[in-house]
C-alpha positions in Angstrom: -0.1 0.0 0.2 1.3 3.5 -0.9 1.7 5.8 1.6 -0.6 8.9 2.2 0.6 12.1 0.4 0.5 14.0 3.4 3.1 11.4 5.3 5.4 11.6 2.1 5.5 15.6 2.2 6.6 15.2 5.7 9.6 12.7 4.7 10.8 14.6 1.9 11.2 18.2 4.1 12.4 15.8 7.1 9.8 17.1 8.8 7.1 15.1 11.4 3.4 16.1 11.5 3.8 17.1 15.5 6.9 19.7 14.5 4.3 20.9 11.9 1.5 21.2 14.6 3.9 22.8 17.2 4.2 25.7 14.4 1.4 26.6 13.8 0.0 26.5 17.0 2.9 28.7 18.4 2.1 31.1 15.6 -1.5 31.6 16.7 -0.7 31.9 20.2 1.7 35.0 19.1 -1.0 36.1 16.8 -3.2 36.0 19.5 -1.2 37.9 22.2 -0.1 40.8 19.3 -4.0 41.2 19.0 -4.7 40.9 23.1 -1.5 43.9 23.8 -2.7 46.2 20.9 -5.9 47.1 22.0 -6.2 49.4 25.2 -7.0 47.5 28.5 -9.6 50.3 29.5 -11.0 52.5 27.1 -11.6 56.1 28.5 -15.5 56.6 29.1 -17.4 60.0 28.4 -18.3 60.4 31.7 -14.1 59.9 32.9 -13.3 62.4 30.9 -16.3 65.1 31.0 -14.9 64.8 34.9 -11.6 65.3 34.2 -12.4 68.5 32.6 -14.7 69.7 35.3 -12.0 69.3 38.0 -8.8 69.9 36.2 -8.2 73.2 37.2 -9.6 72.5 40.9 -9.4 69.2 41.8 -11.3 68.5 45.2 -10.0 72.0 46.6 -7.6 74.1 45.0 -5.6 77.6 45.9 -4.2 79.4 42.6 -2.7 83.0 42.0 -3.2 84.0 38.3 -3.0 87.0 36.1 -5.6 88.4 33.4 -4.6 90.6 30.6 -7.5 91.9 28.5 -7.1 93.7 24.7 -10.0 95.9 23.3 -10.3 98.2 20.7 -10.6 100.7 23.4 -7.9 99.7 26.2 -5.7 97.4 27.2 -5.5 96.1 31.2 -3.7 93.6 33.4 -4.8 92.6 37.0 -3.5 89.9 39.0 -5.9 87.5 41.0 -5.9 84.8 43.9 -8.7 82.4 43.6 -10.0 79.2 45.9 -12.4 76.4 45.1 -14.2 73.5 46.8 -15.9 71.3 44.4 -18.4 72.5 41.9 -20.5 74.7 44.5 -17.8 77.0 46.1 -15.5 79.6 44.9 -13.8 82.7 45.9 -12.0 85.3 43.5 -10.1 88.2 44.7 -8.0 91.3 42.7 -4.5 92.0 44.1 -3.7 94.1 41.5 -4.0 97.0 40.7 -4.2 99.4 43.0 -7.4 100.5 41.6 -9.6 97.5 41.3 -7.6 95.8 44.6 -10.4 94.0 46.8 -12.8 93.7 44.5 -13.8 89.7 44.7 -16.5 87.6 43.3 -17.8 84.7 45.6 -19.3 81.7 44.7 -21.5 79.3 47.5 -23.5 76.4 45.7 -26.6 78.5 43.3 -26.0 81.7 45.1 -23.2 84.5 43.6 -22.1 87.9 45.1 -19.3 90.7 44.5 -17.9 92.9 46.6 -17.0 96.4 46.0 -14.7 97.4 48.6 -14.6 101.4 47.5 -18.1 101.4 48.8 -17.9 98.6 50.8 -21.0 96.9 49.3 -21.9 93.4 48.6 -24.0 92.7 45.3 -25.7 89.0 44.3 -25.6 88.5 41.1 -28.6 87.3 39.7 -28.8 83.7 37.0 -29.3 86.4 33.8 -26.0 88.1 34.0 -24.0 85.1 34.2 -23.1 85.3 30.6 -22.2 89.0 31.2 -18.7 90.1 31.0 -16.4 89.6 34.8 -14.5 92.9 34.7 -14.5 93.9 30.9 -12.6 91.1 29.6 -13.8 88.6 27.2 -14.7 85.8 30.0 -18.3 85.4 31.7 -19.2 85.2 35.3 -19.9 81.6 34.4 -16.9 80.8 33.4 -15.2 82.7 36.5 -16.7 80.9 38.9 -17.8 77.8 37.0 -21.6 77.7 37.9 -22.2 75.4 34.8 -20.1 72.1 34.6 -20.0 69.7 31.7 -21.4 66.6 33.6 -24.1 68.3 35.1 -25.2 70.9 32.4 -24.3 69.2 29.0 -24.6 65.6 27.4 -21.2 65.2 25.8 -19.9 62.9 23.4 -16.6 61.6 21.6 -17.2 62.6 18.2 -13.6 62.0 16.9 -10.8 59.9 18.1 -7.7 59.9 16.3 -5.1 61.7 15.1 -5.2 65.3 13.7 -2.6 67.8 12.7 -0.2 65.2 14.1 -1.1 65.0 17.6 -3.7 62.0 19.1 -6.9 63.5 20.5 -10.1 63.3 21.8 -13.0 65.3 20.5 -15.3 66.3 22.8 -18.9 67.5 21.8 -21.3 68.6 24.5 -24.8 69.7 24.2 -27.0 71.9 27.0 -29.2 69.4 28.7 -33.0 70.7 28.3 -33.3 71.8 32.1 -29.5 73.3 31.8 -29.4 77.3 32.2 -26.0 77.8 30.1 -24.5 80.2 28.0 -23.6 77.9 24.9 -25.6 76.0 22.6 -22.7 73.7 22.0 -19.1 73.6 23.2 -16.2 71.4 21.1 -12.8 70.4 23.2 -10.2 68.8 21.8 -8.1 67.1 24.4 -4.3 65.1 24.2 -5.0 61.5 24.2 -1.5 60.8 26.5 -2.3 63.9 29.6 -5.8 64.5 28.6 -4.8 67.9 28.5 -7.1 70.3 26.1 -5.6 72.2 23.8 -8.7 74.4 22.1 -12.4 74.7 23.3 -14.8 76.2 20.7 -18.1 78.1 21.8 -21.4 78.0 19.9 -24.8 80.1 20.4 -27.8 78.4 20.3 -27.8 78.8 16.4 -24.6 76.7 15.2 -22.5 79.7 15.0 -19.0 79.7 16.7 -19.1 82.5 19.0 -15.5 82.0 20.6 -12.3 79.9 20.3 -10.1 79.5 23.8 -6.6 78.0 23.5 -4.6 76.5 26.3 -1.0 76.1 26.1 1.9 76.1 29.0 1.0 72.6 30.0 2.9 71.4 33.8 2.3 68.7 35.4 1.0 69.3 39.3 0.5 66.1 40.8 -0.7 63.8 38.7 -2.4 65.9 35.8 -0.8 68.0 33.6 -2.7 71.4 33.0 -2.4 74.3 30.8 -1.1 77.3 32.7 -2.3 79.9 29.8 -5.5 80.3 28.6 -6.1 82.5 25.8 -9.8 83.4 24.4 -10.5 84.6 21.2 -13.7 86.4 20.4 -15.2 85.2 16.5 -16.4 88.8 15.6 -13.4 90.8 17.1 -9.9 89.0 15.8 -8.1 91.7 17.3 -9.3 91.1 21.2 -8.3 89.0 23.5 -8.1 87.6 27.5 -5.2 85.5 28.7 -5.2 84.0 32.1 -1.9 82.8 33.2 -2.0 80.7 35.9 1.3 81.7 38.4 0.8 78.6 40.5 -1.9 76.3 41.6 -1.9 73.9 44.8 -4.8 71.4 44.7 -6.8 69.1 47.3 -5.8 71.6 49.9 -7.5 71.6 53.3 -10.5 74.3 52.8 -13.9 74.1 54.7 -16.9 74.7 53.8 -17.0 77.6 56.2 -14.2 79.7 54.4 -16.4 80.6 51.4 -18.7 83.4 53.6 -20.0 86.6 52.8 -18.1 87.6 56.1 -15.0 86.3 54.1 -16.0 87.7 51.2 -15.4 91.4 52.7 -12.2 90.3 54.8 -10.1 89.1 51.9 -9.6 92.0 50.3 
């Protein structure tokens, strides 16, 4: 009886069925391991991204010093500020310079916001209708300053792009307001660098889908386990020659800071 064809082939090449089986099995195992390790162990969720953005500059608590430079068609001005925050509900910002603005402060306690004017020693409450108004003549709004609205609570977000753009691996996050949210913007599109989750650009649209302003973020610094942009440049779309720039000089996160720190009494004393 003639041997089977495959047996002849194995003998002609001086190999055995066992050797072939071992090589094929080894190849399949290597291929499966390659495919396994090429897939991220855990993909980031939209909830993790929005929570990260909301807490990036404030952590559980924060203390920061910063400068703000405003350039408009009529004037240019600079000021330095000191700010504290606790979670989403508490924040206090005090102007330290120039002399004519020194001591002006803004306090947020949950849904309530007050301004303090030291020259007349007066505290005024900021109505919700004024949240979209300019803060101290800058291109930032009152809402920007105290972070009254948050991505997690007030917007429905989705990852609208994930991949390489302009040579950078990014996440593009598109956020639209929840139906019951009292927010300024009709849509926000934010781009974050994938590796560090540091934002580098945000586009703000009105309810009609018209681009109103662009925020760029740069000068990243590692603080604790976060990569935080230390410069924020806000550019209004209809006034390209104007801008407001905030530069963080220092940020300390997760410091001991009680709720009682954020009081009307402290608002007046901190000047």
